[in-house]
C-alpha positions in Angstrom: -10.6 -16.6 0.4 -11.2 -12.9 1.4 -9.6 -10.2 -0.9 -8.4 -6.9 0.7 -8.5 -3.4 -1.1 -6.9 -0.1 0.8 -7.6 3.1 -0.2 -7.2 6.5 1.3 -3.5 6.8 1.2 -1.7 10.2 0.4 0.8 13.1 1.1 0.1 15.0 4.1 2.1 17.6 6.5 3.1 16.7 10.0 0.2 17.3 12.4 -2.4 16.6 9.7 -4.9 14.0 9.5 -5.6 10.8 7.0 -8.3 8.2 6.8 -7.4 4.8 5.5 -10.2 2.3 4.3 -10.0 -1.6 3.6 -12.9 -3.0 1.6 -13.1 -7.0 2.2 -14.8 -8.9 -0.8 -16.1 -11.8 2.0 -19.5 -11.5 2.9 -18.7 -13.3 6.1 -16.6 -10.4 7.2 -17.4 -10.5 10.7 -15.5 -14.0 11.3 -12.3 -12.1 10.8 -9.9 -10.2 13.0 -8.7 -7.4 10.9 -5.6 -5.3 11.3 -3.2 -2.7 9.8 0.5 -2.8 9.4 3.3 -0.7 7.9 6.5 -1.1 6.3 8.9 1.9 6.0 11.6 1.9 3.3 14.5 -0.7 4.5 12.4 -1.7 7.5 10.4 -4.9 8.5 6.8 -4.6 8.3 5.3 -3.5 11.8 2.0 -3.9 13.7 0.0 -0.5 13.8 -3.7 -1.5 15.0 -6.0 -4.4 15.2 -9.9 -4.9 15.9 -11.5 -8.1 17.0 -14.2 -9.8 15.0 -16.5 -8.5 17.6 -15.2 -5.0 17.4 -15.0 -5.0 21.4 -11.3 -5.2 21.4 -8.8 -2.9 19.7 -5.0 -3.1 19.9 -2.5 -0.4 19.1 1.3 -0.1 19.0 2.6 2.4 21.5 3.6 4.9 19.0 0.1 5.6 17.9 -2.0 5.4 20.8 -4.0 8.5 21.2 -3.4 9.6 17.6 -4.8 6.4 15.5 -8.1 5.1 15.8 -9.2 1.7 14.2 -12.9 0.9 13.6 -15.0 -1.7 11.6 -18.5 -1.5 9.8 -19.6 -4.8 9.0 -22.6 -3.8 7.2 -20.1 -2.4 4.6 -17.6 -5.0 5.2 -14.7 -2.5 5.9 -12.3 -1.4 8.3 -10.8 2.0 8.7 -8.0 3.5 10.4 -8.3 7.2 11.4 -4.7 8.6 11.5 -4.5 12.2 13.4 -1.4 14.4 14.5 0.6 12.5 12.0 4.6 12.7 12.1 7.0 12.2 9.5 8.0 8.8 11.2 4.5 7.6 10.3 5.6 7.4 6.6 5.2 4.1 5.2 3.2 1.6 2.9 0.1 0.7 5.0 -1.2 -2.9 4.6 -4.7 -4.1 5.6 -4.7 -7.7 7.1 -7.3 -10.3 7.9 -7.3 -13.7 10.2 -9.8 -15.7 11.3 -9.6 -16.3 15.2 -8.5 -14.1 17.9 -7.1 -10.6 17.2 -3.4 -10.3 17.6 -0.2 -8.2 16.9 2.0 -10.9 15.1 2.2 -10.5 11.4 2.6 -14.0 10.7 -0.9 -15.0 12.1 -2.7 -13.1 9.4 -3.1 -14.8 6.2 -4.8 -12.2 4.2 -3.3 -9.0 2.8 -4.0 -6.0 0.7 -1.7 -4.6 -1.7 -1.0 -1.6 0.6 -1.4 2.4 0.4 1.2 4.7 0.8 1.2 7.3 3.3 3.9 10.1 3.4 4.0 12.7 6.2 6.2 15.8 5.3 7.9 17.9 8.1 
């Protein structure tokens, strides 16, 4: 069973950048599609970005396209999310998630979750 640990959250001003990282315990990391979700206070957890197990397919929610980039390093068992031009509405707890099989946007399809890391964007 894969375990996921996020890092890299923090406080940043609007327009700034942050990079999140998620480390996986599983040596067969390359069998997992990976994703990032986020949850703002009082809101549902929502999809942000995902990457297939091969790295050839990436998905983004519309609000982050052109600003966020997801990528993976299978040699280090990590997936990262580079966030640029951050906005106050990006403030949330960001979660890394993993699933065997095809990459997707549905949170119910992901069986493995990290504990989350807080991202706060000040205006």
